[in-house]
C-alpha positions, 0 to 999 in steps of 0.5 A, spaced: 792 617 701 794 611 697 791 610 690 789 603 688 793 600 682 790 599 676 792 592 675 793 586 679 798 580 679 794 575 676 793 580 670 800 580 669 801 573 669 795 572 664 799 578 660 806 574 661 802 567 659 800 570 652 806 573 651 810 566 652 805 562 648 802 567 643 796 564 644 790 566 648 787 559 649 794 556 651 795 561 655 788 560 659 790 553 660 797 554 663 793 559 668 788 554 669 782 559 667 777 559 661 779 563 655 773 568 656 776 570 663 783 571 661 781 575 655 776 579 659 782 581 664 787 583 659 782 587 655 780 590 662 788 592 663 789 595 656 783 599 658 786 601 665 793 603 662 790 606 655 794 602 651 794 596 646 798 590 649 797 585 644 794 585 636 791 579 633 793 577 625 792 571 621 799 569 624 796 569 631 798 574 637 803 579 636 806 583 642 806 591 641 812 595 642 809 598 648 807 591 650 814 588 649 816 593 655 810 592 659 811 584 659 819 585 661 816 589 667 811 584 668 816 579 669 820 583 673 814 584 678 812 577 678 819 575 680 819 580 686 812 577 688 815 570 688 821 572 692 816 576 697 812 569 697 818 565 698 820 570 704 814 569 707 814 562 707 821 562 709 819 566 715 814 560 717 819 555 716 826 557 715 828 550 712 823 550 706 825 554 699 831 556 697 837 555 702 844 558 701 849 554 704 857 554 704 862 548 704 870 549 704 873 545 698 877 540 703 870 538 705 865 539 699 867 533 695 867 528 700 861 530 705 856 533 700 855 526 697 853 524 704 849 530 706 845 532 700 841 526 700 840 526 708 837 533 707 833 531 701 830 526 705 829 530 711 827 536 708 823 535 701 821 542 701 828 545 702 832 547 695 839 547 698 844 552 694 851 550 695 857 554 694 864 552 695 869 557 698 875 558 702 873 559 710 875 566 710 870 568 704 864 563 707 865 567 714 864 574 710 858 571 706 855 569 713 856 575 717 854 580 711 847 575 710 849 573 703 849 566 706 844 562 711 849 557 714 856 553 712 860 547 714 866 549 716 872 546 721 871 549 728 879 550 729 879 556 723 877 563 725 870 563 725 869 570 728 863 570 732 859 566 728 854 561 732 856 553 731 854 546 732 859 541 732 857 535 727 863 531 728 871 529 728 875 528 722 882 525 724 888 526 720 892 520 717 899 520 714 900 519 707 907 516 704 910 514 698 910 507 696 917 504 699 918 510 704 921 507 710 915 509 715 911 505 710 913 499 713 911 499 720 903 497 721 903 500 728 900 508 729 906 513 727 907 518 733 908 525 730 915 525 732 917 520 728 916 525 722 922 529 724 926 531 718 921 529 713 919 533 707 911 536 708 907 537 703 901 542 704 896 546 701 896 554 699 895 559 704 888 561 705 886 554 706 884 552 713 887 545 713 894 548 712 894 551 718 891 545 722 896 541 719 902 546 721 899 546 728 899 538 728 906 538 726 909 544 730 913 540 735 915 534 729 921 538 726 918 537 719 921 541 713 915 544 709 917 544 702 916 550 697 911 547 693 903 549 695 897 545 692 891 548 691 887 541 692 888 535 696 888 531 690 894 535 688 897 533 694 896 526 694 899 525 687 905 529 689 906 524 695 905 518 690 911 521 685 915 521 691 916 529 693 914 528 700 909 526 705 902 529 707 897 529 712 890 528 709 883 528 713 880 521 714 874 523 710 878 524 704 882 518 704 877 513 700 876 518 694 883 521 694 887 515 694 883 510 690 888 511 684 894 513 687 900 509 689 901 511 696 901 508 703 896 510 709 898 510 716 894 512 722 897 516 727 898 515 734 894 518 740 893 524 741 891 523 734 890 530 730 883 532 728 879 537 725 872 538 728 866 539 723 861 544 724 855 548 721 856 555 722 851 561 722 850 568 723 849 570 730 843 573 732 840 570 725 832 569 727 833 562 724 838 560 729 833 554 732 832 552 725 840 552 723 841 547 730 835 543 727 839 542 721 845 541 724 842 535 728 840 532 722 846 532 718 850 530 724 845 524 725 845 522 718 853 522 718 853 517 723 849 512 719 852 513 713 
């Protein structure tokens, strides 16, 4: 037989409110109840537990040593109760409340300024919690249930995640000012890059693998230097260290103040495919497809 508890969550809310305000009247106002009701509930709780939680003196309300321990525990219980309520809400509407979302570093600065307002407008009850990380770590977080969805490149190893395509992000060529290939206005074929020094991101970035794949038959020479960001790559090109491939999404941001020349590539133009990914078997899979559709339509309009 399960015995009834000698307290309620509402009583714990009253206790925390009094501890925070050190005033019964202000605590009652914060809890939207009349003060006699709040005082009676706290007195009832003290009787049920056989302890004094608060004492009054000329300076106001004091929390007893035993009361301090109870208040700390009450805060934890109320936090768990709030999480329980949010979980129930999430079961009814997976796109309401906190939503843990990931994005790779070569997308985050260029995509989120467009995606964030789209999501705020479409899902005002959603609280996106973005985490920027490399593909492998985001895939692991999704598989282990630490994240609901992530925006990744479909060409990377996404294991058995479910995905919805958001669109293509073509690559362009970034050259130093004065480079021989910068003189032409027509799209450049990858074979024209033979013998050039190619700057790439460090290991672990899926964009590195995609750039290498695009240049596989171009006989380019990869330099020993490996950057940790697209910003560094572009600045190295501006300094004359070599050339690089840049996704179109990053061009406006990364070349605004860099002395570089952008040239398009001839067909078939290499590209990466942007996708929203989530754990296979996730009960919110239908909601993730809806989310992907919203992002996709919004990006087309942006």
